[in-house]
Structures are given as structure tokens and as C-alpha cells.
C-alpha positions as a LaTeX table, in Angstrom:
\begin{tabular}{lrrr}
\hline
Residue & $x$ (\AA) & $y$ (\AA) & $z$ (\AA) \\
\hline
Met1 & 107.00 & 82.91 & 67.97 \\
Lys2 & 106.81 & 84.82 & 71.24 \\
Val3 & 103.66 & 85.54 & 72.88 \\
Met4 & 102.66 & 88.73 & 74.39 \\
Ile5 & 101.74 & 88.27 & 78.25 \\
Glu6 & 98.79 & 90.29 & 78.98 \\
Lys7 & 98.44 & 92.34 & 82.06 \\
Ser8 & 95.18 & 90.60 & 83.03 \\
Thr9 & 96.64 & 87.11 & 82.72 \\
Ile10 & 99.17 & 88.25 & 85.42 \\
Glu11 & 96.72 & 89.64 & 87.51 \\
Gln12 & 94.73 & 86.46 & 87.43 \\
Ile13 & 97.21 & 84.34 & 88.30 \\
Val14 & 98.07 & 86.53 & 91.66 \\
Ala15 & 94.41 & 86.27 & 92.36 \\
Glu16 & 94.81 & 82.69 & 92.63 \\
Tyr17 & 97.67 & 82.84 & 95.19 \\
Pro18 & 96.34 & 81.44 & 98.08 \\
Gln19 & 94.55 & 83.71 & 100.20 \\
Glu20 & 96.59 & 83.07 & 103.56 \\
Asn21 & 99.53 & 84.44 & 102.11 \\
Gly22 & 97.64 & 87.69 & 102.69 \\
Val23 & 98.92 & 89.44 & 99.36 \\
Val24 & 97.06 & 92.57 & 98.06 \\
Leu25 & 98.32 & 93.22 & 94.57 \\
Lys26 & 99.11 & 96.85 & 94.21 \\
Asp27 & 100.41 & 97.06 & 90.47 \\
Val28 & 101.33 & 94.71 & 87.43 \\
Lys29 & 103.17 & 96.22 & 84.77 \\
Val30 & 104.04 & 94.26 & 81.49 \\
Asn31 & 105.54 & 95.93 & 78.65 \\
Lys32 & 106.23 & 94.43 & 74.78 \\
Ala33 & 109.30 & 92.89 & 75.77 \\
Asn34 & 107.63 & 90.61 & 78.43 \\
Asn35 & 109.25 & 92.40 & 81.25 \\
Val36 & 106.90 & 91.75 & 84.02 \\
Lys37 & 106.67 & 93.68 & 87.27 \\
Ile38 & 104.18 & 92.97 & 90.02 \\
Phe39 & 104.29 & 94.95 & 93.22 \\
Phe40 & 102.15 & 93.98 & 96.25 \\
Asp41 & 101.61 & 94.51 & 99.98 \\
Ile42 & 100.81 & 92.25 & 102.93 \\
Pro43 & 98.45 & 94.31 & 105.19 \\
Gly44 & 99.81 & 94.32 & 108.92 \\
Arg45 & 103.27 & 93.20 & 108.18 \\
Pro46 & 106.37 & 94.48 & 106.17 \\
Val47 & 106.85 & 92.48 & 103.07 \\
Cys48 & 110.20 & 90.09 & 103.09 \\
Ile49 & 112.12 & 88.65 & 100.46 \\
Asp50 & 110.64 & 85.19 & 101.06 \\
Asp51 & 107.17 & 86.67 & 100.29 \\
Cys52 & 108.60 & 88.10 & 96.94 \\
Val53 & 110.24 & 84.47 & 95.95 \\
Ala54 & 107.49 & 82.69 & 96.83 \\
Leu55 & 104.95 & 84.95 & 94.82 \\
Ser56 & 107.47 & 85.03 & 92.25 \\
Arg57 & 107.73 & 81.05 & 91.92 \\
Phe58 & 104.02 & 80.91 & 91.93 \\
Val59 & 103.52 & 83.40 & 88.98 \\
Glu60 & 106.40 & 81.46 & 87.14 \\
Ser61 & 105.09 & 77.89 & 87.67 \\
Arg62 & 101.82 & 79.17 & 85.84 \\
Leu63 & 103.49 & 80.55 & 82.71 \\
Asp64 & 105.58 & 78.96 & 80.06 \\
Arg65 & 109.02 & 80.30 & 79.60 \\
Asp66 & 109.46 & 78.60 & 76.40 \\
Arg67 & 106.17 & 80.09 & 74.96 \\
Glu68 & 105.96 & 83.53 & 76.66 \\
Asp69 & 109.81 & 84.26 & 76.82 \\
Phe70 & 109.43 & 86.85 & 79.96 \\
Ser71 & 111.37 & 88.48 & 82.47 \\
Leu72 & 109.86 & 88.65 & 86.09 \\
Met73 & 110.18 & 91.13 & 88.96 \\
Val74 & 107.94 & 90.80 & 92.29 \\
Ser75 & 108.63 & 93.67 & 94.62 \\
Ser76 & 106.94 & 95.33 & 97.64 \\
Ala77 & 104.77 & 98.06 & 96.95 \\
Gly78 & 106.39 & 100.11 & 99.70 \\
Lys79 & 105.15 & 102.48 & 101.93 \\
Glu80 & 101.94 & 104.23 & 101.18 \\
Glu81 & 102.12 & 107.77 & 102.95 \\
\hline
\end{tabular}
């Protein structure tokens, strides 16, 4: 049986991400199909693909794909005007 991932679970995982990486969580979206979207920023510099990959791997390593059956998208929050 598939377990639904809670938004708060993702927020907690991102909060555990090493502080030296400078990631600031902007938004998390999780739907009933366990499609997880994480939007973040790094103050003082643009977010690059390596930042997205590193955060994605960190989050994925703390979830059980067999138990939760999820998809994960990690992206820059984009420019704030």
C-alpha cells in the first residue's frame, strides 16, 4: 500500500540539509499521487543544476521509494521581483 508523503516531512528533510549549502526553502508542493516539487533559493548567487541534483539526492536518500512511490522535482524558486 502506498503511503502519502506529507508536505511537513519534505520540509523537515530540507531543514536537515547541511547549512553550508546555503539553501533557503521557498515552497513545497505534494499532491495525492506523491508528486513532490521543491522550490528553493541560494541567497547571493544563482542556483545551478548541481545544486538541484545535490538537494534532490539528499531528499531521495531519506525517503523509501518502495514504501512511498514518489516522483521528485527540485527547482530554483526563480527571481523575486
